[in-house]
C-alpha positions as CSV (number, residue, x, y, z in Angstrom):
1,M,-23.3,-87.7,-43.1
2,A,-25.8,-89.9,-41.3
3,G,-28.0,-88.6,-38.6
4,N,-31.2,-89.3,-36.7
5,W,-34.5,-87.3,-36.3
6,K,-35.7,-86.6,-32.8
7,S,-39.2,-85.4,-31.9
8,L,-39.5,-82.0,-30.1
9,S,-42.3,-81.1,-27.8
10,S,-45.0,-78.8,-29.1
11,P,-45.2,-75.3,-27.6
12,P,-47.0,-75.4,-24.2
13,S,-49.5,-72.8,-25.2
14,V,-50.5,-70.8,-28.3
15,T,-52.9,-67.9,-28.5
16,S,-54.7,-69.3,-31.5
17,G,-55.7,-72.5,-29.7
18,S,-53.9,-74.9,-32.1
19,F,-50.3,-75.2,-33.4
20,N,-49.5,-75.8,-37.0
21,A,-45.8,-75.0,-37.8
22,G,-45.4,-72.9,-41.0
23,T,-42.4,-70.7,-42.0
24,M,-39.3,-71.4,-39.8
25,L,-36.3,-69.1,-39.8
26,L,-32.9,-69.4,-38.0
27,L,-32.0,-66.1,-36.3
28,T,-28.4,-64.9,-36.0
29,N,-28.5,-65.5,-32.2
30,G,-29.2,-69.3,-32.8
31,T,-32.9,-69.3,-31.9
32,V,-35.5,-70.5,-34.4
33,M,-38.6,-68.4,-35.1
34,V,-41.7,-70.5,-36.1
35,N,-44.8,-69.1,-37.6
36,N,-47.9,-70.7,-36.2
37,S,-50.0,-71.0,-39.4
38,G,-53.2,-71.5,-37.4
39,G,-55.7,-74.2,-38.1
40,S,-54.8,-77.6,-39.4
41,N,-55.9,-76.7,-43.0
42,N,-53.8,-73.6,-43.2
43,D,-56.7,-71.7,-44.7
44,N,-56.0,-68.3,-43.3
45,G,-52.4,-68.3,-42.2
46,G,-51.4,-67.0,-38.8
47,S,-50.0,-63.9,-37.1
48,E,-48.4,-65.7,-34.2
49,W,-44.7,-66.5,-34.0
50,L,-43.0,-68.7,-31.4
51,Q,-39.3,-68.9,-30.5
52,F,-37.3,-72.1,-29.9
53,T,-34.0,-71.7,-28.1
54,P,-31.3,-74.3,-28.0
55,D,-30.0,-75.7,-24.7
56,P,-26.4,-74.5,-23.9
57,V,-25.3,-78.1,-23.4
58,N,-27.6,-80.3,-25.4
59,G,-28.3,-78.0,-28.3
60,Y,-31.5,-78.0,-30.2
61,S,-32.4,-81.5,-29.0
62,G,-32.6,-80.1,-25.5
63,G,-34.1,-76.8,-26.5
64,S,-37.2,-75.1,-25.2
65,W,-40.0,-72.8,-26.4
66,G,-39.9,-69.3,-25.1
67,N,-41.0,-65.9,-26.4
68,E,-44.2,-65.5,-28.4
69,S,-45.0,-62.4,-30.5
70,D,-47.7,-61.6,-33.0
71,M,-47.6,-59.7,-36.3
72,A,-50.3,-57.2,-37.0
73,N,-51.7,-59.3,-39.8
74,T,-52.0,-63.0,-40.6
75,R,-49.9,-64.2,-43.5
76,L,-49.6,-67.4,-45.6
77,F,-47.1,-67.7,-48.4
78,C,-45.0,-64.5,-48.1
79,S,-41.5,-63.3,-48.6
80,S,-39.3,-63.6,-45.5
81,G,-35.7,-63.5,-44.4
82,I,-33.1,-62.6,-41.9
83,L,-31.1,-59.3,-42.1
84,R,-27.5,-58.6,-41.1
85,D,-28.6,-56.9,-37.9
86,G,-30.6,-60.0,-36.8
87,R,-34.0,-58.7,-37.6
88,L,-36.6,-60.8,-39.4
89,F,-38.7,-59.4,-42.3
90,V,-42.0,-60.5,-43.8
91,V,-43.4,-58.9,-47.0
92,G,-46.7,-59.7,-48.6
93,G,-48.8,-62.7,-48.2
94,E,-50.9,-64.7,-50.7
95,I,-53.5,-65.1,-48.0
96,S,-53.7,-62.5,-45.2
97,S,-56.1,-60.7,-42.9
98,A,-55.0,-57.6,-44.7
99,G,-56.5,-59.0,-48.0
100,G,-55.4,-61.5,-50.6
101,D,-52.0,-60.8,-52.2
102,T,-51.4,-58.0,-49.7
103,P,-48.4,-55.6,-50.3
104,L,-48.1,-54.9,-46.6
105,A,-44.9,-55.7,-44.7
106,E,-43.6,-56.1,-41.1
107,I,-40.3,-56.5,-39.4
108,Y,-39.4,-58.3,-36.1
109,D,-36.7,-57.1,-33.7
110,P,-35.5,-60.0,-31.4
111,A,-34.0,-57.5,-29.0
112,S,-37.4,-56.1,-28.1
113,N,-39.4,-59.2,-29.1
114,S,-41.7,-57.0,-31.1
115,W,-43.1,-56.4,-34.6
116,S,-43.4,-53.1,-36.4
117,T,-44.5,-51.9,-39.8
118,L,-41.9,-52.2,-42.5
119,T,-42.2,-49.0,-44.6
120,K,-42.7,-49.7,-48.3
121,P,-43.8,-46.9,-50.6
122,T,-47.0,-47.5,-52.4
123,A,-45.1,-47.2,-55.7
124,F,-43.7,-50.6,-54.9
125,N,-46.9,-52.3,-54.1
126,Y,-46.3,-54.6,-57.0
127,I,-44.1,-56.5,-54.5
128,Q,-47.1,-58.3,-53.0
129,G,-48.5,-61.8,-52.3
130,D,-46.0,-64.6,-52.4
131,A,-43.4,-62.4,-54.0
132,S,-39.9,-63.9,-54.7
133,A,-37.1,-62.5,-52.6
134,C,-33.4,-63.1,-51.8
135,V,-31.0,-61.4,-49.3
136,L,-28.0,-60.1,-51.2
137,P,-24.4,-60.4,-49.8
138,D,-24.3,-56.7,-49.0
139,G,-27.4,-57.0,-46.8
140,R,-29.9,-55.5,-49.2
141,V,-32.9,-57.6,-50.3
142,I,-34.2,-58.1,-53.9
143,F,-37.9,-58.8,-54.5
144,G,-39.9,-59.7,-57.6
145,A,-43.2,-58.5,-58.8
146,L,-46.1,-60.9,-58.6
147,N,-47.2,-60.9,-62.2
148,A,-44.4,-59.1,-64.1
149,T,-40.7,-59.1,-64.8
150,T,-40.1,-56.1,-62.6
151,T,-37.8,-56.4,-59.6
152,A,-37.0,-54.0,-56.7
153,I,-34.3,-53.7,-54.0
154,W,-34.8,-52.7,-50.4
155,D,-32.0,-51.3,-48.3
156,P,-32.8,-52.0,-44.7
157,V,-30.2,-49.5,-43.5
158,T,-31.4,-46.5,-45.4
159,E,-35.0,-47.9,-45.8
160,N,-34.8,-46.9,-49.5
161,W,-36.6,-48.8,-52.2
162,V,-35.5,-48.7,-55.9
163,Q,-36.4,-50.6,-59.0
164,S,-33.7,-53.0,-60.0
165,G,-32.5,-54.9,-63.1
166,T,-32.2,-51.7,-65.0
167,A,-28.4,-51.3,-64.9
168,F,-28.9,-48.6,-62.3
169,G,-31.5,-46.8,-64.3
170,T,-29.6,-46.8,-67.6
171,K,-31.5,-49.7,-69.3
172,A,-35.0,-51.1,-69.6
173,D,-36.0,-54.0,-67.4
174,T,-33.4,-56.7,-68.1
175,K,-35.3,-59.6,-66.6
176,T,-37.0,-61.9,-69.1
177,G,-39.2,-64.1,-67.0
178,W,-42.2,-63.2,-64.7
179,C,-41.2,-63.5,-61.1
180,N,-44.4,-65.3,-60.2
181,E,-43.7,-68.6,-58.3
182,E,-40.0,-68.3,-58.9
183,G,-37.7,-69.4,-56.0
184,W,-34.5,-67.4,-56.0
185,T,-31.2,-68.9,-54.8
186,L,-28.0,-66.9,-53.8
187,L,-25.0,-68.4,-55.5
188,A,-21.4,-68.6,-54.3
189,D,-20.3,-65.6,-56.4
190,G,-23.1,-63.4,-55.0
191,T,-25.4,-63.6,-58.0
192,V,-29.0,-64.8,-57.8
193,M,-30.4,-67.7,-59.8
194,A,-34.0,-67.8,-60.9
195,V,-35.4,-70.8,-62.9
196,N,-38.2,-69.3,-65.0
197,T,-41.8,-70.2,-64.7
198,K,-43.4,-67.9,-67.2
199,V,-41.7,-66.0,-70.0
200,P,-43.3,-63.5,-72.4
201,T,-43.1,-64.8,-76.0
202,T,-42.1,-61.2,-77.0
203,P,-40.3,-58.7,-74.8
204,G,-42.9,-57.0,-72.6
205,G,-45.7,-59.0,-74.2
206,S,-48.7,-60.4,-72.5
207,T,-48.6,-63.7,-74.3
208,L,-46.7,-66.1,-72.1
209,N,-44.8,-69.4,-72.5
210,N,-46.0,-71.0,-69.3
211,A,-43.6,-74.0,-69.5
212,P,-40.2,-72.6,-70.3
213,N,-36.9,-74.5,-69.8
214,T,-34.8,-71.4,-69.1
215,A,-33.2,-69.6,-66.2
216,E,-31.5,-66.3,-65.5
217,R,-29.1,-64.7,-63.0
218,Y,-29.1,-61.3,-61.3
219,F,-25.6,-59.6,-61.0
220,P,-25.8,-57.0,-58.2
221,D,-22.6,-55.2,-59.2
222,E,-24.1,-54.4,-62.6
223,D,-27.8,-54.4,-61.6
224,I,-28.5,-56.7,-64.6
225,W,-30.3,-60.0,-65.2
226,R,-28.6,-62.4,-67.7
227,P,-29.7,-65.7,-69.2
228,T,-27.9,-68.9,-68.0
229,G,-28.8,-71.2,-70.9
230,T,-31.3,-73.9,-71.5
231,L,-32.4,-76.5,-69.0
232,P,-32.7,-80.1,-70.3
233,N,-36.3,-80.3,-69.1
234,V,-39.2,-78.2,-68.0
235,Q,-39.4,-77.6,-64.3
236,T,-42.8,-75.9,-64.0
237,I,-46.0,-77.9,-63.8
238,T,-48.9,-76.1,-65.5
239,N,-51.9,-78.2,-64.7
240,V,-53.2,-81.1,-62.6
241,F,-56.3,-83.2,-62.8
242,D,-58.5,-82.7,-59.8
243,S,-60.5,-85.9,-59.5
244,A,-62.3,-84.5,-56.4
245,G,-63.6,-81.4,-58.1
246,T,-67.2,-80.7,-59.1
247,P,-67.0,-81.7,-61.8
248,P,-63.6,-83.4,-61.9
249,G,-61.2,-81.7,-64.4
250,N,-57.9,-80.0,-65.1
251,V,-56.9,-77.2,-62.8
252,Q,-54.3,-74.6,-64.0
253,V,-51.3,-74.2,-61.7
254,F,-47.9,-72.7,-62.2
255,E,-45.7,-74.4,-59.6
256,I,-42.1,-75.2,-59.4
257,G,-39.9,-77.0,-56.8
258,P,-37.1,-75.4,-54.8
259,A,-33.5,-74.8,-55.9
260,M,-30.5,-75.0,-53.6
261,L,-26.8,-74.4,-53.7
262,L,-24.7,-77.5,-53.1
263,P,-21.4,-77.6,-51.2
264,D,-19.5,-77.9,-54.5
265,K,-21.1,-74.6,-55.6
266,T,-23.3,-76.2,-58.2
267,L,-27.1,-75.6,-58.0
268,I,-29.8,-78.2,-58.1
269,S,-33.3,-77.3,-59.2
270,F,-36.1,-79.6,-58.3
271,G,-39.0,-79.5,-60.7
272,A,-42.7,-79.8,-59.9
273,T,-42.9,-81.9,-63.1
274,G,-40.8,-84.7,-61.6
275,H,-37.7,-83.6,-63.6
276,N,-34.7,-82.1,-62.0
277,A,-31.6,-80.3,-63.2
278,V,-28.1,-79.3,-62.1
279,W,-26.3,-76.1,-63.0
280,T,-22.5,-75.7,-63.1
281,A,-21.0,-72.3,-63.2
282,G,-18.9,-71.3,-66.2
283,S,-15.6,-69.4,-66.2
284,S,-16.8,-66.1,-67.5
285,L,-19.9,-64.1,-68.7
286,T,-19.4,-65.5,-72.2
287,Q,-19.4,-69.0,-70.6
288,P,-22.3,-68.5,-68.1
289,G,-22.5,-72.1,-67.1
290,T,-24.2,-75.3,-68.2
291,W,-27.3,-77.2,-67.2
292,A,-27.5,-81.0,-67.1
293,A,-30.3,-83.4,-66.2
294,A,-30.4,-84.8,-62.7
295,P,-32.2,-88.0,-61.8
296,D,-36.0,-87.7,-62.0
297,F,-38.3,-88.2,-59.1
298,P,-40.3,-91.4,-59.0
299,A,-43.8,-91.0,-60.5
300,D,-46.4,-89.9,-57.9
301,P,-48.7,-92.9,-57.1
302,I,-51.5,-90.7,-55.8
303,T,-54.5,-90.9,-58.1
304,T,-57.4,-89.5,-56.0
305,V,-56.8,-85.8,-55.5
306,Y,-54.3,-83.8,-57.6
307,P,-52.4,-86.7,-59.2
308,A,-49.1,-85.9,-60.8
309,T,-49.2,-85.2,-64.6
310,Y,-45.7,-86.5,-64.9
311,L,-45.4,-90.2,-65.8
312,P,-41.9,-91.4,-66.7
């Protein structure tokens, strides 16, 4: 389907003095919430959110900026999503006025155009920073620990938090990979796919394989994570050469590209290595699906700051 891009006007005024669009989320009422990340370098994140409302006749191309509301804390790189009742949640923040890798959380109610504290017990403060998250089909939200395999589920109706991935408390943690930097994707059957970025070489061990080519799925009905098989390539980039550093040298990173569900119910995972992969569902738990290579990205031509380590 072909289409054209059309420029939209910037908000007429922002409290921070400058506008730099960050996280954008579509609310259930059709409006778009845009986090103003603050300065042009995104150093500190932002607390300000702006709302873009489509025009009844011309849609988003004729839309306008309206309500503005602020969180209590600035946040950059955090979990976020839209709940069944239309509210917006944000949890954590790698960078925040509340402190780096904050565990604090807030929730936005479009009916009152206001933010309030999202109650999270301190026992679940391992859900912090840029924690992985996914809204489940039943409206609950699953989150991942920053530097561990532990996951947790929040029920926004009861406001209850519980550790997940334990077969409802009958097994040890069933997730094999650290949740750090993983992007989780809701699949057509209601399970959640996670392409691994770090995997302990022994269960529960501290020695990690930082460049795995594996993935796993969460099954909400059983509260279990299961492996999906082996990817044909490594998706996670582990280091880049910073030629602008003092002195220049390799910098350790653990980054991976996004993954998304396609209309035919397959999933494509984009690697930060330049390699990509496609997953096709199997017919049963004993045939959990297959991974195949997708076309690689062209090599990154940038050679001055953070050049790509992938060269085809």
